[in-house]
C-alpha positions as CSV (number, residue, x, y, z in Angstrom):
1,M,23.4,-26.0,-32.6
2,P,20.9,-28.5,-32.3
3,F,19.7,-26.8,-29.3
4,W,19.0,-23.0,-30.7
5,I,17.0,-24.8,-33.5
6,N,15.2,-26.3,-31.0
7,A,14.4,-23.3,-28.8
8,K,13.6,-21.2,-32.0
9,R,11.4,-24.5,-33.3
10,V,9.2,-23.9,-30.4
11,A,8.6,-20.3,-30.1
12,R,7.6,-20.6,-33.7
13,Y,5.1,-22.8,-32.4
14,G,3.8,-21.6,-30.0
15,V,3.6,-18.2,-31.4
16,A,1.7,-19.9,-34.3
17,G,-0.6,-21.7,-31.5
18,F,-1.4,-18.5,-29.8
19,V,-2.9,-16.9,-33.1
20,R,-4.8,-19.8,-34.3
21,N,-6.4,-19.4,-31.2
22,G,-7.3,-16.5,-31.6
23,F,-10.7,-15.7,-29.9
24,I,-9.9,-18.1,-26.2
25,S,-6.6,-17.1,-26.1
26,L,-8.1,-13.3,-25.8
27,A,-10.6,-15.0,-22.9
28,A,-7.3,-16.3,-21.6
29,V,-5.5,-12.1,-22.7
30,V,-8.9,-10.6,-20.5
31,I,-9.0,-12.7,-17.6
32,M,-5.3,-12.2,-17.3
33,T,-5.8,-8.6,-18.3
34,I,-8.6,-8.1,-15.2
35,T,-6.2,-9.8,-12.5
36,L,-3.0,-7.7,-13.4
37,F,-4.9,-4.6,-13.1
38,V,-6.4,-5.7,-10.1
39,V,-3.3,-6.9,-8.4
40,A,-1.2,-3.1,-9.9
41,F,-4.2,-1.5,-8.3
42,L,-3.2,-3.1,-4.5
43,M,0.4,-2.3,-5.3
44,I,-0.3,1.8,-5.6
45,A,-3.4,1.8,-2.7
46,G,-1.3,0.3,-0.9
47,A,1.2,3.1,-1.1
48,A,-1.3,6.0,-0.9
49,L,-2.7,4.2,1.9
50,S,0.9,3.3,3.6
51,S,1.4,7.3,2.2
52,T,-1.8,8.8,4.5
53,L,-1.0,7.0,7.6
54,S,2.7,7.3,7.6
55,Q,1.7,11.5,7.4
56,L,-0.5,10.9,10.3
57,T,1.3,9.9,12.1
58,D,4.2,12.6,11.9
59,K,1.6,14.8,13.7
60,V,0.9,12.2,16.2
61,D,2.6,13.8,19.1
62,V,2.3,13.9,23.3
63,S,0.7,17.2,24.5
64,V,0.7,18.5,28.3
65,Y,-1.5,21.4,29.0
66,F,-0.4,23.0,32.6
67,T,-2.6,24.7,34.1
68,T,-2.3,28.7,34.3
69,S,-1.0,28.8,37.3
70,A,1.8,27.1,36.4
71,T,5.3,28.4,36.6
72,E,8.0,28.8,33.9
73,E,10.1,26.8,36.6
74,Q,7.5,23.7,37.6
75,V,6.9,23.4,33.0
76,F,10.5,23.6,32.4
77,D,10.6,20.8,35.7
78,V,8.5,18.3,33.8
79,R,10.7,19.4,30.0
80,R,13.6,18.3,31.7
81,S,12.4,15.2,32.9
82,L,11.1,14.2,30.2
83,E,14.0,14.7,28.4
84,A,16.1,12.4,29.9
85,L,13.9,9.8,28.5
86,P,15.6,7.0,26.4
87,E,11.9,7.6,24.4
88,V,11.9,11.5,24.2
89,A,13.6,12.7,20.4
90,S,12.0,16.5,21.7
91,V,10.4,18.6,23.6
92,S,9.2,22.0,22.3
93,Y,7.2,24.9,24.5
94,V,4.8,26.5,23.9
95,S,4.3,29.9,26.6
96,R,1.1,31.1,27.4
97,D,1.4,34.1,25.4
98,Q,1.9,31.6,22.1
99,A,-0.8,29.7,23.2
100,L,-3.9,32.3,22.4
101,A,-2.1,33.8,19.3
102,D,-2.5,30.6,18.0
103,F,-6.0,30.1,19.6
104,R,-6.7,33.5,17.7
105,E,-5.1,32.5,14.8
106,R,-6.6,29.5,14.5
107,H,-10.3,31.1,15.2
108,A,-9.7,33.8,12.9
109,N,-13.3,33.4,11.3
110,D,-15.3,32.4,14.2
111,Q,-16.4,36.1,15.1
112,L,-18.4,34.8,18.7
113,T,-15.5,32.8,20.3
114,I,-13.0,35.6,19.2
115,Q,-14.9,38.6,21.0
116,A,-15.7,35.6,23.8
117,L,-12.0,35.9,24.4
118,D,-11.8,39.2,24.9
119,E,-14.5,39.6,26.9
120,L,-12.4,37.8,29.8
121,G,-10.1,39.7,29.4
122,E,-7.3,37.2,30.8
123,N,-5.7,34.8,28.5
124,P,-7.0,31.6,30.2
125,L,-4.9,29.4,28.0
126,G,-1.9,27.6,30.2
127,S,2.0,26.5,28.5
128,A,2.3,23.6,26.8
129,L,4.8,20.9,26.0
130,E,5.2,18.8,22.6
131,V,7.0,15.9,22.8
132,R,7.7,14.0,20.1
133,A,9.1,10.6,20.4
134,K,11.8,9.0,18.3
135,E,9.9,5.5,17.4
136,T,5.9,6.1,16.7
137,S,5.5,2.6,19.3
138,Q,6.6,5.1,22.7
139,Y,4.3,7.8,23.0
140,E,2.4,5.4,24.2
141,N,4.8,4.8,27.4
142,I,5.3,8.6,27.4
143,A,2.2,9.8,27.9
144,K,1.9,6.8,31.1
145,Y,4.6,8.3,32.2
146,L,3.0,11.4,32.2
147,S,-0.2,10.5,33.8
148,A,1.4,8.9,36.5
149,Q,3.3,12.4,37.4
150,Q,-0.3,14.0,36.9
151,E,-2.3,12.0,39.0
152,S,0.8,11.7,42.1
153,G,-0.2,15.1,42.5
154,T,3.6,15.8,44.1
155,G,5.6,18.4,42.6
156,A,6.0,19.6,38.8
157,G,3.2,16.8,38.3
158,A,0.6,19.2,39.8
159,V,-0.4,21.4,37.7
160,I,-0.3,19.2,34.8
161,E,-4.3,20.1,33.4
162,K,-4.4,17.5,31.0
163,V,-2.1,14.8,28.3
164,N,-3.5,14.4,25.0
165,F,-2.3,11.1,23.3
166,Y,-5.2,8.8,23.3
167,Q,-7.3,10.6,21.4
168,N,-5.2,10.6,18.2
169,K,-3.9,7.5,19.3
170,T,-7.4,6.2,18.4
171,A,-7.8,8.2,15.5
172,I,-4.9,6.3,14.2
173,D,-5.4,3.0,15.1
174,R,-8.6,3.4,13.4
175,L,-6.9,3.5,10.4
176,T,-4.6,1.1,11.3
177,N,-7.2,-1.4,11.2
178,I,-9.0,0.3,8.0
179,I,-6.0,0.0,5.7
180,E,-5.1,-3.6,7.0
181,T,-8.2,-5.2,6.0
182,S,-8.5,-3.2,2.6
183,R,-4.5,-4.9,2.5
184,T,-6.0,-8.6,3.2
185,L,-9.1,-7.9,1.2
186,G,-7.5,-7.5,-1.8
187,F,-5.1,-10.1,-1.6
188,A,-7.8,-12.1,-0.9
189,I,-9.6,-10.5,-4.3
190,A,-6.4,-11.4,-5.9
191,L,-5.7,-15.0,-5.2
192,I,-9.3,-15.2,-6.4
193,L,-8.9,-13.5,-9.8
194,G,-5.6,-15.5,-9.8
195,A,-7.1,-19.0,-9.8
196,A,-9.6,-17.9,-12.4
197,S,-7.0,-16.8,-15.2
198,V,-5.1,-20.0,-13.9
199,L,-8.0,-21.7,-14.7
200,I,-9.4,-19.5,-18.1
201,A,-6.0,-20.5,-19.2
202,F,-5.5,-24.3,-18.0
203,N,-9.2,-24.6,-19.7
204,T,-7.3,-22.5,-23.2
205,I,-4.0,-24.6,-23.5
206,R,-5.9,-27.9,-22.9
207,L,-8.1,-27.2,-26.0
208,A,-5.1,-26.1,-27.8
209,I,-4.2,-29.5,-26.4
210,Y,-7.0,-31.5,-27.6
211,T,-7.2,-29.9,-31.1
212,S,-4.2,-31.4,-31.9
213,R,-3.8,-34.4,-30.3
214,D,-3.3,-35.9,-33.6
215,E,0.1,-34.0,-34.5
216,I,0.8,-34.6,-29.9
217,G,0.3,-38.1,-30.8
218,V,2.6,-38.8,-33.7
219,M,5.8,-37.2,-32.2
220,N,5.5,-39.0,-29.5
221,L,5.5,-42.1,-31.9
222,V,8.9,-40.6,-33.1
223,G,10.9,-39.9,-30.0
224,A,9.9,-36.4,-29.3
225,N,11.0,-35.7,-25.4
226,R,8.8,-34.1,-23.4
227,W,10.1,-30.6,-23.9
228,Y,9.9,-30.1,-27.9
229,V,5.6,-31.2,-26.9
230,R,5.3,-29.1,-24.1
231,G,7.4,-26.3,-25.1
232,P,4.8,-24.4,-28.0
233,F,2.1,-24.8,-24.5
234,M,4.1,-22.9,-22.2
235,I,5.4,-20.5,-24.4
236,A,1.4,-19.1,-25.7
237,G,0.4,-19.4,-22.0
238,I,3.6,-17.2,-21.4
239,L,2.4,-14.6,-24.4
240,Y,-0.9,-15.0,-22.5
241,G,0.9,-13.6,-20.0
242,I,3.1,-10.1,-21.8
243,S,-0.4,-9.7,-23.6
244,A,-2.3,-9.3,-20.8
245,G,0.9,-7.0,-18.9
246,V,0.8,-5.4,-21.5
247,V,-2.5,-4.0,-21.9
248,V,-2.3,-3.5,-18.0
249,L,0.6,-0.7,-18.3
250,L,-0.8,1.0,-21.3
251,L,-3.9,1.9,-19.4
252,L,-2.6,1.9,-16.7
253,Y,-0.8,5.8,-17.8
254,P,-3.9,6.9,-19.1
255,V,-6.0,6.6,-15.5
256,T,-3.7,7.4,-13.6
257,I,-3.6,10.7,-15.1
258,W,-6.9,11.4,-14.5
259,L,-6.6,10.6,-11.0
260,G,-3.0,12.5,-10.2
261,P,-4.6,15.8,-9.5
262,G,-7.5,14.1,-7.2
263,S,-5.8,11.3,-5.3
264,E,-3.1,15.0,-5.0
265,K,-5.7,16.3,-3.4
266,F,-7.6,13.8,-1.2
267,L,-4.5,11.9,0.4
268,G,-2.1,15.1,1.1
269,T,1.4,14.6,-0.7
270,F,0.9,11.6,-2.6
271,N,-0.2,11.8,-6.3
272,V,-1.5,8.7,-8.4
273,F,1.1,9.5,-11.3
274,E,4.2,10.2,-10.1
275,Y,3.7,7.1,-8.2
276,F,3.5,5.6,-10.9
277,T,6.1,7.5,-13.0
278,S,8.6,7.0,-10.3
279,Q,8.3,3.5,-9.2
280,F,7.6,1.8,-13.2
281,P,10.3,-0.2,-13.0
282,L,8.7,-2.0,-9.8
283,I,5.1,-2.0,-11.6
284,F,6.8,-3.1,-14.5
285,L,8.4,-6.0,-12.7
286,V,5.8,-7.5,-10.3
287,V,2.9,-6.7,-13.7
288,M,5.3,-8.8,-16.5
289,G,6.2,-11.3,-13.7
290,S,2.8,-11.7,-12.0
291,G,1.6,-12.6,-15.9
292,I,4.7,-14.9,-17.2
293,A,4.1,-16.5,-14.3
294,L,0.4,-17.0,-14.4
295,G,0.7,-18.6,-18.0
296,A,3.3,-20.3,-17.4
297,L,1.8,-22.5,-14.4
298,S,-1.5,-23.2,-16.5
299,S,0.2,-24.2,-18.8
300,Y,2.6,-26.3,-17.3
301,L,-0.2,-27.5,-15.5
302,A,-2.4,-28.2,-18.3
303,V,0.5,-30.2,-20.7
304,R,1.7,-32.1,-17.2
305,R,-1.6,-33.3,-16.8
306,Y,-2.3,-34.6,-20.6
307,L,1.1,-36.2,-20.5
308,K,0.6,-38.1,-17.4
309,S,-3.5,-38.9,-18.4
C-alpha cells in the first residue's frame, strides 16, 4: 500500500511541476512536437516512396522483340527455353497483329504517325514476348540469357531483334537511390531534432531542479530515496512527450485529409489519409512512444547529473 501512496504523490508532484513551469514546459513541448511531426512525416513519406517503387517494379519486365521475318515456331522455341528457366514466372506472347493494334491504340491521337503507318501498307512490327520474373532481382539474369542467345546468332536467337530491360533497370535503380538518399537524409534530420529535443527538455528539467533545490535538499536530509526525488521530474519529462505526441496526432488528421487527394493523383494508388487511418495504431505507438522516450531520457539524464553533482 505505501508503494501506491508514494507513486500517487510522485505523479502529483510531477504534474504540478509540469504546470508550474508553464512557459518552459511549452518550449519543451513545441520542440518535441516538431521532432515527432518529422518522425511521423518520415513514416508516411517512407510508405509513399515504397508504394511508388513497388508500383514501378511491378511494371518491370523483360520484353523480347523479334524480327518481322521470325516465324511463330521460332518465337515459341524461345518461349519454351525461357519457361524452362527457374527464374521465370510467366511468358506472354504478343503476335504481330496484336502489336500493331496496341501501337495504333497508343498513338490514336497522333495522326501523322497513324498516316505514316497506313502508307507503309504492311505491318512493320514483329512479334514479342513479355517475360515476368519471380523476383525483381532475377530480371538481369534473364536479360543476360536472352542477350547471349541474340549474340550467338544461331537457332531461334538469330531472329531476336532487341531485348528491352536495361532502360527500365536504370530508371528503377535511380529511383531506388533517390528513395534511399531521402530516407538517410530524413533519418539524419530526425536525429538532429531528437537531440535538440533532449537538450531542451534536459535544460528545462535542470531549471526545474534548480528552482526546487531547497525542497530536494530537505528530502535528502530526511532520507528520501532517489526514486522519490527523481520521480516527479521523470513524470514531467514524460508529460512533455505525451503532450507533444497528442498535438502531432491532432495535427496529422487535417493535414492528411488535405494531402489525400493530391497524393493519390501524384503517387498513383497511395492516399496519405487512407494510410494514416489504416495505420493509425502503428503511427500512434511510434509517435507516443518516441515522445515518451525522449521526455523520459532527457529527465533521467538531467536528474542523474544533478544527483551525482
